[in-house]
C-alpha positions in Angstrom: 11.5 1.6 -18.6 8.5 -0.5 -17.6 10.8 -3.7 -17.3 12.5 -2.3 -14.2 10.4 -3.1 -10.9 11.4 0.4 -9.6 9.1 2.0 -12.0 6.2 -0.4 -11.0 6.9 0.1 -7.3 6.8 3.8 -7.7 3.6 3.5 -9.6 2.0 1.4 -6.8 3.1 3.9 -4.1 1.6 6.7 -6.3 -1.9 4.9 -6.2 -3.9 6.2 -3.2 -6.1 3.0 -3.0 -3.1 0.9 -2.5 -1.4 3.3 0.0 -4.8 3.3 2.0 -5.6 -0.5 1.9 -2.4 -2.3 1.3 0.4 -0.2 2.9 2.2 -3.2 4.6 2.6 -4.9 1.1 4.0 -1.5 -0.4 6.4 -1.4 2.4 7.7 -4.8 1.7 8.1 -4.1 -1.9 9.7 -0.7 -1.4 12.1 -2.3 1.3 13.3 -4.8 -1.4 13.7 -2.1 -4.0 15.6 0.1 -1.4 17.9 -2.8 -0.4 18.6 -3.5 -4.1 19.5 0.3 -4.6 21.7 0.2 -1.7 23.5 -2.9 -3.3 23.8 -1.1 -6.4 25.3 1.9 -4.7 27.8 -0.4 -3.0 28.8 -1.9 -6.1 29.3 1.4 -7.8 31.6 2.4 -5.0 33.6 -0.8 -5.2 34.0 -0.5 -8.9 36.5 2.3 -8.3 33.8 4.9 -8.5 32.2 4.0 -11.9 28.7 5.6 -11.4 26.5 3.7 -13.7 22.7 4.1 -13.9 20.9 1.6 -16.1 24.2 1.0 -17.9 24.9 4.8 -18.4 27.9 6.4 -16.9 26.7 9.6 -14.9 28.3 11.9 -12.3 28.3 10.9 -8.7 26.2 13.6 -7.5 23.4 12.7 -10.3 23.8 9.1 -9.2 23.1 9.9 -5.6 20.0 12.1 -6.3 18.6 9.4 -8.4 19.3 6.8 -5.7 17.4 8.9 -3.2 14.4 9.7 -5.3 14.0 6.4 -7.1 15.0 3.7 -4.5 15.0 5.3 -1.1 12.1 7.9 -1.2 9.1 5.5 -1.7 10.1 3.5 1.4 10.7 6.6 3.5 7.3 8.1 2.4 5.6 4.8 3.4 7.6 4.6 6.9 6.6 8.1 7.9 2.9 7.4 7.4 1.9 5.6 10.4 -1.3 4.2 9.0 -0.4 0.4 8.5 -3.0 -1.7 6.7 -3.3 -5.1 4.8 -1.0 -7.9 5.0 2.7 -7.8 3.6 2.4 -11.1 2.2 -0.1 -9.7 -0.4 3.1 -8.1 -2.0 3.9 -11.6 -3.3 1.3 -11.2 -5.9 2.8 -8.3 -7.8 6.3 -9.4 -7.4 5.3 -12.9 -8.7 3.5 -11.4 -11.8 6.7 -9.3 -12.4 9.0 -12.1 -12.1 6.8 -14.3 -14.3 6.4 -11.9 -17.3 9.4 -9.9 -17.2 13.1 -10.9 -17.4 15.0 -9.3 -14.6 17.3 -6.5 -16.1 19.2 -6.0 -13.0 22.7 -6.7 -12.5 24.7 -6.6 -9.0 28.6 -6.6 -9.3 28.4 -7.8 -13.1 26.2 -10.7 -11.9 22.8 -10.8 -13.7 20.2 -11.6 -11.3 17.8 -14.5 -11.7 14.0 -13.9 -11.6 13.1 -15.9 -8.7 15.5 -14.0 -6.5 12.8 -11.3 -6.2 10.1 -13.8 -5.1 12.5 -15.3 -2.6 13.3 -11.8 -1.2 9.8 -10.8 -1.0 9.1 -14.1 1.0 11.7 -13.1 3.4 10.9 -9.5 3.9 7.1 -9.7 4.2 6.8 -11.6 7.4 9.6 -9.2 8.8 7.4 -6.2 7.8 4.2 -7.8 9.2 6.1 -8.3 12.7 7.6 -5.0 12.7 4.6 -3.1 11.7 2.3 -4.8 14.1 1.7 -2.0 16.7 1.0 0.7 13.8 -1.7 -1.4 12.2 -5.2 -0.3 11.9 -8.3 -2.3 11.0 -10.3 -1.3 7.9 
Protein backbone atom coordinates (compact mmCIF):
# COMPACT_ATOMS: atom_id res chain seq x y z
CA UNK A 1 0.00 0.00 0.00
CA UNK A 2 2.94 2.35 0.56
CA UNK A 3 3.76 2.31 -3.14
CA UNK A 4 0.66 4.44 -3.85
CA UNK A 5 1.10 8.20 -3.57
CA UNK A 6 -2.46 8.50 -2.27
CA UNK A 7 -1.31 6.81 0.95
CA UNK A 8 1.62 9.22 1.28
CA UNK A 9 -0.64 12.20 0.60
CA UNK A 10 -3.10 11.20 3.32
CA UNK A 11 -0.18 10.72 5.72
CA UNK A 12 1.18 14.17 4.94
CA UNK A 13 -2.26 15.79 5.34
CA UNK A 14 -2.67 14.02 8.68
CA UNK A 15 0.59 15.55 9.98
CA UNK A 16 -0.27 18.76 11.94
CA UNK A 17 3.16 20.35 11.35
CA UNK A 18 2.80 20.10 7.58
CA UNK A 19 -0.78 21.40 7.65
CA UNK A 20 0.27 24.44 9.71
CA UNK A 21 3.52 25.30 7.91
CA UNK A 22 3.21 23.93 4.37
CA UNK A 23 -0.46 23.96 3.51
CA UNK A 24 0.07 25.27 -0.04
CA UNK A 25 2.36 22.35 -0.87
CA UNK A 26 -0.22 19.95 0.53
CA UNK A 27 -2.92 21.59 -1.57
CA UNK A 28 -0.76 21.11 -4.67
CA UNK A 29 -0.10 17.41 -3.99
CA UNK A 30 -3.73 16.82 -2.97
CA UNK A 31 -4.92 18.55 -6.15
CA UNK A 32 -2.80 16.18 -8.24
CA UNK A 33 -4.15 13.16 -6.34
CA UNK A 34 -7.69 14.50 -6.73
CA UNK A 35 -7.30 15.00 -10.48
CA UNK A 36 -5.85 11.50 -10.84
CA UNK A 37 -8.81 10.12 -8.89
CA UNK A 38 -11.24 11.90 -11.20
CA UNK A 39 -9.36 10.53 -14.21
CA UNK A 40 -9.63 6.99 -12.78
CA UNK A 41 -13.35 7.53 -12.14
CA UNK A 42 -13.81 8.67 -15.75
CA UNK A 43 -11.87 5.64 -16.98
CA UNK A 44 -14.08 3.29 -14.96
CA UNK A 45 -17.23 4.91 -16.37
CA UNK A 46 -15.90 4.66 -19.94
CA UNK A 47 -14.95 0.98 -19.45
CA UNK A 48 -18.60 -0.05 -19.43
CA UNK A 49 -18.94 0.53 -15.68
CA UNK A 50 -16.19 -1.87 -14.62
CA UNK A 51 -15.44 -0.52 -11.17
CA UNK A 52 -11.83 -1.41 -10.41
CA UNK A 53 -10.01 -0.23 -7.29
CA UNK A 54 -6.32 -1.22 -7.18
CA UNK A 55 -7.00 -3.98 -9.73
CA UNK A 56 -9.93 -5.40 -7.70
CA UNK A 57 -13.47 -5.29 -9.02
CA UNK A 58 -15.85 -3.73 -6.48
CA UNK A 59 -19.40 -2.39 -6.37
CA UNK A 60 -20.07 1.07 -7.77
CA UNK A 61 -21.21 2.51 -4.42
CA UNK A 62 -18.09 1.20 -2.68
CA UNK A 63 -15.93 2.70 -5.42
CA UNK A 64 -17.57 6.11 -5.09
CA UNK A 65 -17.18 6.06 -1.29
CA UNK A 66 -13.50 5.13 -1.60
CA UNK A 67 -13.01 7.80 -4.26
CA UNK A 68 -14.52 10.48 -2.03
CA UNK A 69 -12.54 9.53 1.06
CA UNK A 70 -9.17 8.62 -0.47
CA UNK A 71 -8.79 11.08 -3.36
CA UNK A 72 -11.19 13.98 -2.83
CA UNK A 73 -11.46 14.42 0.97
CA UNK A 74 -7.85 15.56 1.63
CA UNK A 75 -8.15 18.35 -0.95
CA UNK A 76 -11.56 19.42 0.35
CA UNK A 77 -10.24 19.47 3.93
CA UNK A 78 -7.30 21.67 2.95
CA UNK A 79 -9.43 24.03 0.87
CA UNK A 80 -11.96 24.73 3.65
CA UNK A 81 -9.07 25.64 5.97
CA UNK A 82 -8.36 29.27 5.05
CA UNK A 83 -4.89 29.38 6.67
CA UNK A 84 -2.43 29.21 3.73
CA UNK A 85 1.26 28.93 4.54
CA UNK A 86 4.44 27.94 2.77
CA UNK A 87 5.17 27.72 -0.91
CA UNK A 88 3.43 25.23 -3.17
CA UNK A 89 6.69 24.58 -5.03
CA UNK A 90 7.94 22.85 -1.86
CA UNK A 91 5.67 19.98 -2.87
CA UNK A 92 8.17 19.14 -5.60
CA UNK A 93 10.44 17.60 -2.95
CA UNK A 94 8.15 14.78 -1.71
CA UNK A 95 6.84 14.11 -5.22
CA UNK A 96 10.40 13.86 -6.59
CA UNK A 97 11.43 11.51 -3.77
CA UNK A 98 8.38 9.32 -4.42
CA UNK A 99 8.98 9.27 -8.18
CA UNK A 100 12.69 8.50 -7.73
CA UNK A 101 12.38 5.53 -5.40
CA UNK A 102 8.99 3.97 -6.21
CA UNK A 103 7.82 2.70 -9.58
CA UNK A 104 4.51 4.28 -10.47
CA UNK A 105 1.77 1.66 -9.97
CA UNK A 106 -1.03 3.71 -11.53
CA UNK A 107 -2.82 2.91 -14.77
CA UNK A 108 -5.28 5.14 -16.58
CA UNK A 109 -7.34 3.63 -19.39
CA UNK A 110 -5.01 0.61 -19.37
CA UNK A 111 -1.93 2.80 -19.88
CA UNK A 112 0.79 2.56 -17.22
CA UNK A 113 1.89 6.03 -16.18
CA UNK A 114 5.56 6.97 -16.24
CA UNK A 115 7.24 8.23 -13.06
CA UNK A 116 8.12 11.64 -14.48
CA UNK A 117 4.44 12.42 -15.12
CA UNK A 118 4.00 13.13 -11.40
CA UNK A 119 6.89 15.58 -11.35
CA UNK A 120 5.61 17.31 -14.49
CA UNK A 121 2.11 17.51 -13.02
CA UNK A 122 3.30 19.07 -9.75
CA UNK A 123 5.39 21.64 -11.67
CA UNK A 124 2.20 22.65 -13.49
CA UNK A 125 -0.11 22.66 -10.45
CA UNK A 126 2.18 24.28 -7.83
CA UNK A 127 2.42 27.76 -9.47
CA UNK A 128 -1.34 27.73 -10.03
CA UNK A 129 -1.90 26.97 -6.34
CA UNK A 130 0.51 29.76 -5.35
CA UNK A 131 -1.40 32.28 -7.46
CA UNK A 132 -4.88 31.10 -6.48
CA UNK A 133 -4.15 31.07 -2.72
CA UNK A 134 -2.32 34.39 -2.60
CA UNK A 135 -5.17 36.32 -0.93
CA UNK A 136 -5.52 33.68 1.84
CA UNK A 137 -1.80 33.55 2.69
CA UNK A 138 -0.61 34.18 6.22
CA UNK A 139 2.94 34.97 7.24
CA UNK A 140 4.58 32.64 9.75
